[in-house]
N, C-alpha and C positions, 0 to 999 in steps of 0.2 A: 053400491062399486062398480066399477067396471072391471072389466079384465085386463090385467097389465101384462102387456106382451113384450118379449126381448129379442131382439134380432141381432143374433153372431154375424158380423161380415166374418168373410173370408178371405184370409190374406193370399193375397197371388204369389208365385214364384217373381212374378216382375219385383213386387214390394219388398221381398227377402231381399232380393239381389240390389235394389235400391238401398237399403238398411245396410249392409254388407259395404256398399262402396262408400257410403255416408262416414262407418265406424272406422274403416282399415288405415286411411291417413293416420287417425289419431292413434292407432297402436301399432303403427310404423315410425311415427315421431316420436313416442314416449322410449320404444326399443331403441331407437338411434340414440337417443339422449343418453339412455342409461350404457350403452355401448363408447361413448366417447366419455363418459366420465370414468367407467371403468380402465379405459385405455389411460386416459389421463393420470389417474392414480396408480397405474402399474409404471407407466414412464417417469412417474415422480418419485416411486418409490425406488425403479432399478437406476436412477440418476443419482438419488440420493445414498442410496447404496453402494454406488459407485463412486461417488465422491468421499466418503465416508472410507471405503478401501481404500481410495486411493491416500488420502490423506492419511491415514492411517499406516499404511504401506511405507509412505515419503516420510513421514516421522521415524520410522524405523529404519531406513536407509541412511537418513541422515544422521541417527544416532550411532551405526554401523563405521560412517564415515569421521565421526567424531573419535569415537573410540580407537579407530585404525590410526587415523593422526597422532593421538595421544601416544599411541605406542610408538611411532615414528620421532616424536619429539624426545620421547624417553630414552630410545636407542640412542638418537644423534647426542644428546646430551652427554651418554657414558663414553662415546665414542671420542667426542671432541675433547671430553675431561682427561680422558687416557691419554690423547695424541699430547695434551700440551705439558704431560708431565716428561716427554722424548725430548732428549736432548742430544740425541747420536742415532744416526740412522739406524745400527746394528741393534739398537732397543726395540726395532720396528718388528724384529723376526725373532725375539725371544719369545719363546711360545712357555709362557709362568701363568700360574693363575692369577688372575686380575689383570695382566697386561696387555698390551696393546691388541696383541695379537690373537686372544682369544674373544676380545672387546668386538673386535672385525668382525670376527668369524658370528658371535651373537647379533650383530648387526646386520650380517648378509640373511641370516635365517629370519628374523623378521621384516625384512623386507619382503622374502621371499613368500612368506604366509599372506602377507597384508596384498600382496599382488593378487594371489589367489581370492581373497575375499572380494577384492574390488571388481574382477571378475566375474563373481558371482551373482553379482547387483548391478552390473553395467547395462544390461538389456533391459530392464527397469526404467520408465517414463515417469520422472519425477521431479521437481523444482531442484535438485541437486544434482541430477545427472550430468551436467556440463562440469559439474565440480569432480564427479569420477571420471571422466575422461582426461582432464589435467591432472588429475591425482595419480592417475596409471602411468600417465607419459614421465610424471616426475619420479616414481616410486622405481622406473623403470632405468631414467637417467642416473639417478642414484647409484642402483645396483652396477650399471656400468662402471660408474666413476669409482667404486670400491673394488670391482674387478680389474679395473688397471692399475689400481693403487695395489693390490694383492700381487699384480705381475711383476710389479718394482721391487716390491720386497723380497718376493724368490729368487728375481735376479740380484738383488742385492746380498742374498745369504747365500748363494752358488758363487761370489765373484765375479758376475759375468757382467755386471752394470760397470760400466765403462765410460759413458759420456752424457753429459747433462742433457744433450740434445734427445736421450731416450724416455725425456720425461714430456715429451710433445704432446702424444697421444693423453697424458694424463691431464694436461693442461687443455687439452679441448674436451678432456669428459666433464671435468669441471666445470667450462663454461658451459657447456650444455645443460648440465645439471641446474646451473644457477637460473638460466632461463627459464627452465621449466619450471623452477620455482615461484620465477615473477609472474607467468602466465596462470598458475593456480592460485596465487594470491589475486590477482587482478579478475578470474572467474568466480571466485567466490561472495556473488553479488550478497548473499545470504548469511555471511558471516559464521559458515558451518564452520571453519575452520576456527578454533580459537585459542589458539597459541602460535607464536614462529619460531622457528629454527635458528638454533644458535649461531651467529655469524661466521665463527670460528670454524664451521663447516665449509663455506665457500669460500674461506682462506685455506683450508689444509694445505692444498696444493703448492702454495707459496711456500708453507713449512716445510713442505717434503722436496721442495726446489732448494730452500737453504742448507737442510740437512743433506740435501745430495751431495750437493756442490762441495761442502765441507769434507763429506765421505772421500768424493775422488781426490781432492787436495792433498786431504792426509794419505789415500791411497799412494798418489804419484809420489807424495815426498817419502813416504816407509819404501816405496820400489827403489827410489831412487840411491836410497842411503843402506839398503840391502844388496842393490848391484854393487855398490862400493863395496860392502862388507864382502861380498862373494868373490869380488877380484882379490882382494886381501886373503881370504882364505885358497884360492885356486893359485897363487902366486907363492905359497908355502909349499904346496903338494908338487908345484911344478919344478921350484928349487930343488928339495928333496929328492926327485925322481932325475934330475939334473947331475945330482951329485951321485947319484946312483948309479948313472949311464956311466959317470967319469969316475967308477969306481974308488969313490971317495968317501970310507967310512965316516971319518971324523966330521967332512961336512954334512953328512948323512945325521948324526946325533945331534949336530946344533938345532936341528929342526924339531927333536922328540921331545915329549915330557920325560921328567924325570922317572915315572914309571914305565914309559916306553924306552927308555934309555938301559934301564934294567934288564929287559927283556931282548934287547938287540944283539943279534949275532954279526960282528964287523965281517964275518966270513963270507956273508952272502954277496959282498963283491967280487971274490975269488971264483964266482962259477963263471964256467967254461961259456956263458952266452953274452950275447951283447943286446942290450936296449935299442931298438929300432925307433918305437915310437910312442909316446905317451900321450891319449885324450881322454880329455875328463867330459864325463855325459851327464852330470847331475850335479848340481852343488844345494843343500838344504840347510837354510837356518833352522834348526831347533830351537836355540833359545839364544839368551845374550851371550853365553857363556861355551853354545856346544855348536858343532856342526859337523853334517855328514858330506862324504863327496864320493860319489862311485866314478869310476876311470877307466881306461881299459890301456893293458900294456901289450906290446908287440916285441918279441925277441926274437932272435935268430942264432940256432945252434952252428958250432964248427961246419957244419957240412950243408950249413945253407938253407937249413930247415926254417921256416917261421911259423910260431906260434902263440896265440893269446892268451891272458889270463887278465882277469875282471879285478880291481881290485877295490873294497872299500875303505876309505879312511875316517878315522872320529879323529875331528881336530877340537882342542879346546883351547880356550883362553885361560892362561896363565899370566897373573900380572902383567894386565895390558897386551901380552903378545901370544898370537894364537901358534899351536905346537899339536904335532899329529902326536896321540897318545895309540893309535892303532893303525894298523895297513895290512887286510886279511883279504883272501880270496873268497869270492863269492861267484854263485854261478846265477 
């Protein structure tokens, strides 16, 4: 057998460099592929998370809108039902349990709470945020309308409502509310709002106008009748005092009630004074059978000195005739 020999060839630096150059592109390619894959997965995950979160958030906000609108619808139904029971303007400001005034206050509070809820979600981007903006405007216009209605009620309660034209601002507020409602319904493409408000809400201003006109007509008629009645009562007092100035005791007694006649002292006409003037200051109708009259009486003494007295007359209706029951000094 011959000897076997093995010669190990030595790897040079040039060879190592060549091998490294040959392998580096593969490594870089693999790493690039892995990096791209990771980025795709991350972006996909973030997109999915964002989509899921947005969808969930949008669904939550849409439910908030539905819940709030349900409260608007309920409050409005209560308000219009309460208004439909009103047949006289004065009943609007009767503050009793379950009355219109209480219902109006409840509706105002509901709208205030809803406005706050809508503002808290109006900055989020989702499919229904256009509805939110339109609903915010409607709630604001609705509140403006109720605020003006309350102003009308307050003026009527204080006896300050004098002309039907004072309702022009209420009518304008009603038009603004109606327009905002129409825009809200049009904007609700996704039918988030699932109930309509009763038409009575948008006709309420007409009802208030009718009640107000009737109130003003009755007030004017009552005022005319009261003026006529005051003229009759004033005439009794004037004739009584004319008899006093003429020192005619019998004529004076003809204007007194039986009770007043029993207390009357004819000697007053013998006083050494002269009645210079008699001026009625105020006449008040207390009831259908009683009135009060305040007057100022000026007298002159024999020494030409003058002094005044204030007299308060109580005048009663007896058998269809107004008679003086008392006339006393007051300060």
